Backbone as a ProteinNet text record, in pm:
[ID]
protein_1_A
[PRIMARY]
MARLISAVLGDGSVLVLLPTDYLLWTEKNARIIAGMTARSKRSRAPQLWTLGRISPKTRKELHARGWKVRPEAGRLLKIKKK
[TERTIARY]
94.7	35.8	-78.2	-55.7	-159.9	-304.5	-406.3	-507.1	-548.5	-642	-683.2	-830.3	-839.9	-1005.8	-1070.1	-1146.9	-1182.4	-1349.2	-1397.4	-1566.1	-1573.9	-1666.1	-1737.5	-1879.3	-1839.7	-1978.1	-2074.1	-2192.9	-2323.7	-2271.4	-2217.3	-2184.8	-2081.6	-2007.7	-1908.4	-1786.1	-1768.7	-1617.3	-1564.1	-1428.9	-1384.3	-1338.8	-1353.5	-1331.9	-1243.1	-1074.7	-995.8	-983.5	-970.1	-931.9	-810.3	-708.5	-572.9	-546.6	-501.3	-475.9	-350.2	-295.2	-170.5	-123.4	-10.3	0.1	75.6	142.4	209.1	198.2	163.8	140.7	243.9	360.3	450.9	437	481	455.9	575.9	570.9	649.4	620	710	692.7	578.8	589.5	482.8	331.3	337	198.3	167	230	218.8	141.4	208.7	160.8	15.4	13	-125.7	-218	-208.9	-308	-333.1	-240	-270.2	-355.9	-347.7	-444.1	-598.6	-589.8	-727.7	-813.6	-706.9	-773.8	-833.2	-749.4	-804.3	-943.8	-964.2	-1086.9	-1173.1	-1175.3	-1266.5	-1343.4	-1469.6	-1536.1	-1526.2	-1496.2	-1474.2	-1577.8	-1704.1	-1817.9	-1770	-1710.9	-1663.3	-1526	-1457.5	-1321.9	-1309.5	-1205.9	-1185.6	-1139.2	-1172.2	-1145.5	-1017.9	-952.2	-846.2	-871.1	-899.5	-947.2	-799.6	-756.8	-645.5	-664.3	-618.3	-630	-548.7	-394.6	-332.5	-301.8	-155.5	-138.4	-92.2	-81.2	-30.1	64.4	179	282.8	229.7	289.2	266.4	267.3	387.8	406.3	294.7	242.8	143.1	12.8	-20.2	-111.3	-144.3	-11.6	-11	-36.2	66.8	30.4	-114.9	-159.9	-314.4	-405.2	-373.8	-508.1	-460	-318.8	-277	-339.9	-378.8	-440.3	-588.3	-662	-806.1	-852.6	-786.5	-803.7	-870.6	-969.2	-969.2	-909.4	-889.4	-798.1	-879.8	-865.5	-926.2	-825.2	-719.6	-614.1	-712.5	-650.3	-720.5	-864	-893.8	-1030.2	-1096.9	-1020.6	-1054.2	-1143.1	-1107.1	-1204.1	-1336.4	-1332.9	-1469.1	-1546.2	-1473.2	-1545.1	-1549.8	-1493.4	-1514.7	-1424	-1319.2	-1219.5	-1156.6	-1158.5	-1104.4	-964.9	-851	-725.3	-721.8	-654.3	-649.5	-535.5
1126.4	1149.6	1038.9	1016.7	899.1	958.8	857.1	929.6	959	1072.6	1105.6	1077.2	1066.2	1038.5	1178.7	1233.2	1355.5	1360.7	1474.8	1479.5	1624	1662.6	1792.4	1794.5	1907.1	1910.3	1976.6	1980.9	2048.3	2198.7	2280.7	2424.7	2439.4	2322.5	2314.9	2312.3	2333.2	2303.1	2169.9	2158	2017.4	1980.7	1868.4	1800.8	1701.4	1687.6	1596.2	1511.8	1379.4	1281.9	1228.1	1248.1	1178.7	1079.2	969.5	870.8	859.2	973.1	1002.4	999.2	950.5	982.1	1099.3	1173.2	1310.5	1382.9	1484.7	1536.8	1673.8	1668.1	1780	1847.5	1984.2	2077.3	2042.9	2001.1	2013.8	2062.5	2067.8	2159.1	2054.3	1909.7	1848.6	1865.5	1866.3	1886	2021.9	2122.9	2270.1	2276.5	2203.4	2201.1	2126.8	2012.2	1957.1	2013.1	2108.3	2196.1	2319.6	2362.4	2466.7	2442	2317.5	2276	2257.7	2201.4	2189.9	2311.8	2408.5	2522.9	2597.1	2595.6	2662.5	2601.8	2470.7	2371.2	2418.7	2449.5	2469.3	2588.6	2604.5	2723.4	2804.7	2938.5	3027.7	3046.8	3004.3	3028.6	2956.8	2855.2	2813.2	2746.2	2744.9	2702.1	2566.4	2540.8	2376.1	2312.2	2172.5	2127.1	2014.1	1991.2	1862.1	1801.9	1696.1	1622.8	1479.6	1471	1361.4	1274	1150.9	1064.5	1061.6	1140.4	1158.8	1323.9	1346.6	1472.7	1581.4	1698.9	1809.7	1904.1	1898.2	1990.9	2132.9	2206.4	2347.1	2422.9	2397	2452.4	2448	2310	2258	2341.3	2320.7	2408.7	2542.9	2616.9	2760.5	2785.3	2677	2715.7	2699.4	2577.1	2561.2	2668.4	2725.8	2854.7	2949.8	2997.7	3092.5	3091	2983.7	2945.3	2923.3	2926.2	2937.3	2800.3	2702.7	2610.2	2579	2478.5	2450.2	2296.5	2287.7	2173.6	2084.1	1952.9	1859.3	1761	1782.4	1672.4	1576.7	1442.5	1323.6	1279.6	1304.3	1310.6	1160	1064.7	935.3	944.3	1029.2	1024.7	1073.7	1169.7	1201.6	1102	1048.4	943.1	793.2	794.3	682.8	555.7	581.4	462	428.5	286.4	217.2	158.4	148.9	90.7	-49.6	-123	-265.4	-320.1
-5023.3	-4896.3	-4869.1	-4725.8	-4676.2	-4677	-4677.8	-4677	-4545.7	-4518.5	-4386.6	-4366.2	-4232.9	-4191.6	-4215	-4285.2	-4272.5	-4313.5	-4276.5	-4324.4	-4336.6	-4412.2	-4442.5	-4349.8	-4240	-4166.5	-4251.9	-4188.9	-4242.7	-4257.7	-4194.7	-4220.7	-4311	-4393.1	-4474.3	-4435.8	-4296.4	-4231	-4252.6	-4232.8	-4241.7	-4112.4	-4065.8	-3924.3	-3981.1	-3907.8	-3967.6	-3820.8	-3852.8	-3706.3	-3767.3	-3664.4	-3684.5	-3555.5	-3620.2	-3493.7	-3474.7	-3405.4	-3386.9	-3242.8	-3199.6	-3034.5	-3003.9	-3092	-3078.6	-3185.7	-3230.5	-3359	-3338.3	-3443.3	-3443.7	-3547.5	-3557.5	-3674.5	-3783.4	-3853.5	-3971.1	-4118.3	-4199.5	-4307.1	-4399.2	-4409	-4458.6	-4396.7	-4286.8	-4177.3	-4224	-4257.5	-4286.4	-4439.5	-4517.4	-4633.5	-4654.7	-4557.4	-4567.3	-4510.1	-4396	-4322.7	-4428.3	-4505.1	-4571.9	-4713.7	-4747.9	-4847.9	-4802.3	-4674.8	-4610.2	-4565.3	-4524.2	-4493.7	-4615	-4724.3	-4854.1	-4906.5	-4892.2	-4939.3	-4806.5	-4696.5	-4616.3	-4620.1	-4598	-4608.4	-4499	-4507.8	-4413.7	-4295.8	-4325.9	-4227.2	-4085	-4087	-3954.3	-3970.6	-3854.9	-3838.4	-3857	-3956	-3956.1	-3817.4	-3791.6	-3677.6	-3692.3	-3616	-3623	-3460.2	-3486.9	-3382.7	-3385.2	-3229.5	-3266	-3153.8	-3175.2	-3071.6	-2923.5	-2968.3	-2884.6	-2875.8	-2809.8	-2778.3	-2927.4	-2913	-2968.4	-2921.2	-3012.3	-2949.5	-2919.3	-2856.1	-2831	-2970.1	-3044.2	-3162.5	-3257.3	-3263.6	-3356.7	-3325.7	-3190.1	-3165.6	-3210.3	-3166.7	-3203.2	-3365.3	-3440.8	-3589.2	-3652.2	-3579	-3640.4	-3572.4	-3431.3	-3404.9	-3472.8	-3540	-3622.8	-3764.4	-3803	-3917.6	-3921.9	-3804.4	-3774.8	-3735.8	-3719	-3686.3	-3529.2	-3507.2	-3368.6	-3335.3	-3237.2	-3211.9	-3079.8	-3087.4	-2982.5	-2987.2	-2900.8	-2871.3	-2769.4	-2794.1	-2698.8	-2708.3	-2852.8	-2885.5	-2857.9	-2853.8	-2822.6	-2674.8	-2596.5	-2463.7	-2483	-2596.2	-2622.9	-2693.1	-2769.8	-2873.6	-2793.9	-2674.8	-2586.7	-2654.5	-2721	-2777.9	-2670.3	-2672.9	-2576.4	-2637.2	-2549.2	-2587.1	-2560.2	-2657.4	-2621.9	-2567
[MASK]
++++++++++++++++++++++++++++++++++++++++++++++++++++++++++++++++++++++++++++++++++

C-alpha cells in the first residue's frame, strides 16, 4: 500500500490528504478507509481532503462510514498548479 499523507488532530480524529484528480470507490479504497476508521477516535469524524474531485458513490460511502469529505481542498490550501 502506498503511504498516505495523514495527521492525527488534537481531538484524536484523522485527517487524510490525497493528491488525486478523481477518487473512485473501489474494494481497495474501502479496505483502507475501514482500517483508518477503526484507528480514528469516535469523538470527531475522520476527514478526507482531496486535491481533485470525489465520485458521488465515494462521497456516499464515506459519509455512511462517518467521514467528512472536502474535495478540491487545494483551493482552501491555496495550492497553485504549475
